[in-house]
C-alpha positions in Angstrom: 13.9 14.6 -6.2 16.4 15.1 -3.6 14.3 16.9 -1.0 11.4 14.4 -1.6 10.5 12.5 1.5 8.5 9.3 1.1 7.0 6.9 3.8 6.2 3.2 2.9 4.4 1.0 5.4 5.2 -2.6 5.8 8.4 -2.0 4.1 11.0 -4.4 5.6 10.3 -7.0 3.1 8.3 -8.0 -0.1 7.0 -5.5 -2.4 7.2 -2.6 0.2 10.8 -3.1 0.5 11.3 -3.0 -3.3 9.2 0.3 -3.5 11.4 1.7 -0.7 14.5 0.8 -2.8 13.2 2.2 -6.1 12.3 5.4 -4.5 15.7 5.7 -2.7 17.3 5.0 -6.1 15.4 8.0 -7.4 17.2 10.2 -4.6 14.0 10.4 -2.2 14.6 10.4 1.5 12.5 7.0 2.4 11.1 6.1 5.7 10.9 2.6 5.8 8.0 1.9 8.2 7.4 -1.4 9.9 6.3 -2.9 13.4 9.8 -4.2 14.3 12.3 -1.3 14.1 15.2 -3.6 14.4 14.2 -5.5 11.1 13.6 -1.9 9.6 17.0 -0.9 10.3 18.4 -4.0 8.9 16.3 -3.5 5.7 17.3 0.3 5.5 21.0 -0.6 5.8 20.8 -3.3 3.1 19.0 -0.9 0.6 21.4 2.1 1.4 20.9 5.4 0.3 18.9 7.9 2.2 16.5 5.3 4.0 15.5 5.5 7.5 13.7 2.8 9.7 10.4 4.2 11.4 8.5 2.3 13.9 4.8 2.1 12.9 2.0 -0.5 13.2 -0.9 0.3 11.1 -3.3 -1.4 13.6 -1.9 0.5 16.6 -2.9 4.4 16.7 -0.3 5.3 19.3 2.7 4.1 16.9 0.8 6.1 14.1 0.6 9.3 15.9 4.4 9.0 17.2 5.4 8.2 13.6 3.7 11.3 12.2 5.2 13.5 15.1 8.6 12.1 14.1 8.2 12.7 10.6 7.1 16.3 11.3 9.9 17.0 13.6 12.6 15.6 11.4 11.4 16.6 8.0 8.8 19.2 8.3 6.5 17.5 5.5 5.6 14.4 3.6 5.6 14.3 -0.2 4.7 10.5 -0.9 2.6 7.9 1.3 2.6 4.5 0.2 0.0 2.4 2.3 1.5 -1.1 1.5 1.0 -2.9 4.6 -1.4 -5.8 4.5 -2.5 -9.2 5.4 -4.4 -12.0 3.7 -5.7 -13.6 6.8 -6.4 -17.3 7.1 -7.4 -18.2 3.7 -8.7 -21.5 4.6 -11.4 -19.8 6.9 -12.7 -17.5 4.4 -15.4 -19.3 2.6 -18.4 -16.9 2.7 -20.8 -19.2 4.3 -18.4 -20.2 7.1 -16.0 -17.4 7.7 -16.1 -16.1 11.2 -16.4 -12.2 11.9 -12.9 -12.4 13.7 -11.4 -13.2 10.4 -13.2 -10.3 8.8 -12.2 -7.9 11.6 -8.5 -9.0 11.7 -8.2 -8.4 7.8 -10.1 -5.2 7.5 -8.4 -3.6 10.7 -5.0 -3.9 8.8 -6.1 -3.6 5.1 -8.8 -0.7 5.5 -8.8 0.6 8.8 -4.9 0.9 9.0 -4.9 3.2 5.6 -7.4 5.3 7.1 -5.5 5.9 10.2 -2.2 6.3 8.6 -3.3 8.6 5.9 -5.4 10.8 8.3 -2.4 11.1 10.6 0.1 12.1 7.9 -2.5 14.3 6.0 -1.2 17.7 7.7 2.1 16.8 6.5 1.0 15.7 2.9 -0.7 19.0 2.7 2.6 21.0 3.2 4.0 19.2 0.1 3.9 21.0 -3.3 3.1 17.6 -4.9 1.5 15.2 -2.6 1.1 11.6 -3.6 -0.9 8.8 -2.0 -0.7 5.2 -3.3 -2.7 2.5 -1.6 -1.5 -1.1 -2.7 -4.6 -3.0 -3.5 -5.1 -6.2 -5.5 -6.5 -7.5 -8.7 -8.7 -9.6 -6.4 -10.4 -6.2 -5.2 -11.8 -5.8 -8.9 -15.6 -6.6 -8.9 -15.6 -6.7 -12.5 -12.8 -9.2 -13.0 -14.2 -11.5 -10.1 -17.5 -11.7 -11.6 -16.5 -11.8 -15.5 -16.9 -15.4 -16.7 -14.2 -14.7 -19.2 -11.6 -13.7 -16.5 -9.6 -16.3 -14.8 -10.4 -14.7 -11.4 -14.0 -15.5 -11.7 -12.9 -19.2 -11.4 -11.1 -18.7 -8.1 -12.6 -20.2 -4.9 -15.1 -17.9 -3.1 -13.4 -16.0 -0.6 -14.3 -13.2 1.8 -12.2 -11.0 4.0 -9.0 -10.4 1.7 -10.8 -9.7 -1.4 -13.5 -7.5 0.2 -10.9 -5.6 2.0 -9.2 -4.7 -1.3 -12.5 -3.7 -2.9 -13.2 -1.3 0.2 -9.8 0.0 -0.2 -10.4 1.0 -3.6 -13.5 2.6 -2.6 -11.6 4.4 0.0 -9.1 5.5 -2.6 -11.7 7.2 -4.6 -13.1 9.1 -1.6 -9.7 10.4 -0.7 -9.0 11.5 -4.1 -12.2 13.4 -4.2 -11.5 15.2 -0.9 -7.9 16.0 -1.6 -8.1 17.1 -5.2 -8.3 20.7 -4.0 -5.0 20.3 -2.3 -3.2 18.9 -5.4 -2.8 15.6 -3.7 -3.2 12.6 -6.1 -4.5 9.4 -4.7 -4.6 6.1 -6.5 -4.7 2.3 -6.0 -2.2 0.0 -7.5 -2.6 -3.8 -8.4 1.0 -5.1 -8.2 -0.1 -8.6 -9.4 0.6 -11.8 -7.4 4.5 -11.7 -6.7 6.8 -14.5 -5.2 7.0 -13.1 -1.7 6.4 -14.4 2.0 2.8 -13.1 1.4 2.3 -15.8 -1.4 4.6 -18.5 -0.3 1.8 -20.7 0.9 -0.3 -20.8 -2.3 -0.6 -24.1 -4.0 1.0 -22.8 -7.3 4.3 -21.4 -8.4 4.5 -17.6 -8.8 7.4 -16.2 -10.9 6.6 -12.5 -10.9 9.2 -10.7 -8.5 8.5 -8.3 -5.9 10.5 -5.8 -8.0 8.1 -6.2 -10.9 5.2 -5.8 -8.7 6.7 -2.5 -7.2 6.9 -0.9 -10.6 3.4 0.1 -10.6 3.4 1.5 -7.2 6.6 3.6 -7.9 4.9 4.9 -11.1 1.9 6.2 -9.2 4.0 7.6 -6.4 6.0 9.7 -8.8 3.1 11.0 -10.9 3.7 14.5 -12.5 1.2 17.3 -11.8 -1.8 16.8 -13.7 -1.6 12.9 -13.4 -4.6 10.8 -12.7 -6.2 10.6 -9.3 -9.0 8.4 -7.9 -8.0 5.5 -10.2 -6.9 1.9 -10.2 -3.9 0.7 -12.1 -1.7 -2.1 -12.9 1.1 -2.5 -15.5 -1.2 -2.5 -18.5 -3.1 0.6 -17.2 -6.6 1.2 -15.7 -8.2 -1.9 -14.0 -11.9 -2.1 -13.9 -13.6 -1.6 -10.7 
């Protein structure tokens, strides 16, 4: 893995940072992408290994293009892309009957459009890899099966648009990229890391004990699949998650 290059978006904290650290432990060159280069450089130093900060805002096409050019110039190709950056939006403003379109636009811009723009910008570099891997960090809340199954705890969660819808859309996007890129040998999968104790969940009205490191495990597993591994799937620690 010493010549493998990985890029992780939203990687200066939380699950993204843990993914970056685990990939670095495997000997990969890791590009820790985030909106604030200073924070990225600090996180890269703290992680150690062959980790480099990369300025990239998934909602800003200019920074995406610049990041792709920088990766191409410095490394020549990209082997692993982890689309981790995401936002929940204002959860209190996501009741279906009352949510404003501005909330939907904000969340979809980061959680759906962002992965599209980043993936498309990095595709020429991924196609140069002998074993390209793309992992979209989704959520169990994106499972229509779980959310509508009366026997599943998720069906009892308060109704909410924007965030769950964005993750369902990201799952659908994963399938379409997997179909297109199968001929290139690029495996594309979605990961459900579970609710972890990070800044992303700190304002929820209940205690979460699962760590970011635990949540990162399934992402790393999908990022390091052997040839012939699954593609176009949705997975958590236990295996396939129903759509």
